[in-house]
N, C-alpha and C positions, 0 to 999 in steps of 0.2 A: 596386465603384458609386459616381459621384460625385453622392453626395446634395446636394448644392448647387446643384445646378439644379433642386431641389423646394423646395416649402415647408410640404407636409403630407403626412404617410402614412395612408390609410386601410385601415384593417384588417380584414377579416372575422376571424372567431372562432373557430368551432368548427373545428380542423384547420387553422389558421393561427397562431393563439397558442396552443390547448389543446387536447389531443388528446380533445378531449371528442365529436370527430367519430366516437370508436371507441364512444361511450355513445350517440349519437346512433341509430348503425348497428344496434346489440344491439336497441337499443329498438324501431325498426322493425320488426327483421326480428320480433323477439315478437310485437308488435299484428297486421300483417298475418299470420304465419304462424297465430296463433290466430285471428283471424277467419276465413279461407280456410277451415281445419280446420272451424269452425262453421257452414259454410252446407251445403243440403241438394245441392247441386250440386259440391260439391268436388271430386270427382273428374274431373271437366271442366276445371279451373281449375289452368292451370300452376301451382306452386308459388312460393312469395317466395323470388327468389335473390341473394345478394350484390350482383349488377351491375346489380338494380334500385333498389339505394340510390343508385350516381352517375347511372343513366338517369334516374330520375322524381323522385326527391325529395330529394339532395342541393344545399342552399344556398336550395332554397324556402321561401317560408311556410308553416308546418305544415298549414294545411288543405290549398292548392293543391299539395302531395306527395302530399297521399290521394287527391287527386282524379286527377292523372296517375297513379298507379298504380295506382287500381282503372280509368281508364280503357285502360292497357295489357291489362286482362284481361276488356275489355268487360262491366264493372258499372257499374251507375247505384244512385248510394243518393239521397236525397233532403240538401241539405246540411243543414239543420237547425241550431241556435242554438249559438254560443258556449259559452252556459250547459249543453249537454246533458251529461249525465253519461257517464263512459266506458262503461257499459254499453249505450250507445245505438249503434244502427246506422243512424246518421249518419255525413257525412264529418266533422263537426265530435267527435261522439260518439266515433269512431277517433281523431282528433285529438289530442283528449283522453285517451284511454287511453294513446296513445304518451306523451303528455308527464307523465303520471302515472307509469310505466316510466322515465323518464329523470331525473325530480326522485330517485324512489328510490336509484338507482344514484347521483348525484350526490352527496346525502346521505351514503349509506353509504360510498363511497371516496373522495371530493373529486377535486380536479383540481390538476395541476401546471403549470406555461407549458412548452410547450418549450423546453429549453434554448439552441436557435440562436435561437429567438424574443425570449428574454430578453435573450441577448446586443447583439442588433440593437438595442433598446429602448433598451440601458443605453450603447450606442456612436452613436447618430441626434446629427446636430448638434442643440444647444438651438435652434435656429431654424424645427426641422422640427417642425409641430402634430401631435400624435394623433388620430385619432378610432375608434373601433370600429362597423362599419357588419354588424349582422348580423339574419340574418330570423328568428332566434329570440327568443323574449319572454323567455325564461330567464339573457338575457345579463348584466345584470348580478348575478344570483346567480351565474354563470360567474364572471364576473371579480373577484368578492369572494371566492369561494373559493378563487381563484386567487391571489389577493393582490395584483393589479396593476390594479385599478379606478380609485386614484388616479392612474393615467397617464393616463387618457384622461379631457379635458376634455370632451368631447362622445361620446355612444352613443346610434346610431340603431338601436334594435330593433325587435322587432316590435311595441312597445306603442308607440312613435313614430308608427312608419308606420301604424297603424290612426288614431292617433290627429289625423295631421296628412292622412291620405288618400292617400299615398304608394304608389303599388304596388309589389309586391316585385320581387326578382330575378327574369327578368332583366333587367328596364326598370331604368334607371340612375338612378330618382331617389332612393333612398334615399342612395346616393354623394352625389350632386348635393347634397341637403340637409346632408349631413356637410361638406363643403365650404364650403356657405353659412355654416354655423354658425362655421366656423373662420374666416371671410373669407377664403380661398385661390381664387384663380380656379381652375379645373379643370384649365387645362395646366399648373397647376403642383403636381398632386399625382398621387402614387402609389396605385395600386390596389394592393393584396395578397389574393390569392383562391384557395381551393384547388377549388373548385366551377364546374361547366362555366356555370352558371347566374349565379354571381357574377360570371367573366372575361366573359360576353358583357355581363352591367351596365357592366362595366367597360369595355368595348371599344365601346360604345354613349354613353358618357358624354362623351366628348371630352377625357379625363382625359390627363398627361403621359405616363404610364406604368403599363402593366400586368401586373404580376407573377404568374404563375400560380404555386402550389406545390405541387408533385405529392404528394399524400398517398394515391394509388391511382387517381385519374382515367387517371392517363395523360398523359407530356408530350405527345404528338402530339395527344391530342385536348383539352389545355388552349389549345396553339397554335390549331387548328381552332376554338376557339370564341374567340380573340382575345388570348390570350396574346402581348405584345410579348416577354417572357424566362418562361422555366420554370425553376424551382430545386426541388430535393429539401428544403432547409433554407432558412431565415431566414438563419442564419449566413453563407451565398453571399453575400449584400446588407451585407455588412457596410463599411461604408464605408472 
């Protein structure tokens, strides 16, 4: 890949730089399975499946992921408030329950960057500016745990999006905000994403290149969502 054509790389975090997507998958599965099992009508509702992660929650802001999955099962809950306790049967309560499960696993097990992703970061030309664009509000903690937070002068996560009033992926606004923070035109940026919603955001944002990273979503599905190139590992993008 000729990185001299670009001036910035905008990385998603979970599943692109770090294998925390696996932690998210387990946390979502645990939370939704327990919630569905607790309902009086649980026998009439399809159980949570692994494919539901990619279809409804992957890459989206946490509460949007809850809403999307519940809608797939015909379940309506009040939104509640972000301060709702994890025991509350609201969209925010379920989202907070999932977040508690994620943080417990992260604190217990830690996280290491993908070797191929670290190799790419080490090999990128010095003029390529770097940002992380993640729907997760845990992005700084994950970057810190992975030992790579100092590499990214710009981090646009769920907290930044909320503070700035930016819609989450698949809207392109968070990626565009990161490009503006780096002072790089959209067409000179590369977006690197593993989620359908993130690829869709990149494709909608007028960026120079959208790279789909296939960590389970499927190469053809990522291309259908708008990826210009699909790789299985960022090592394939070494200059």
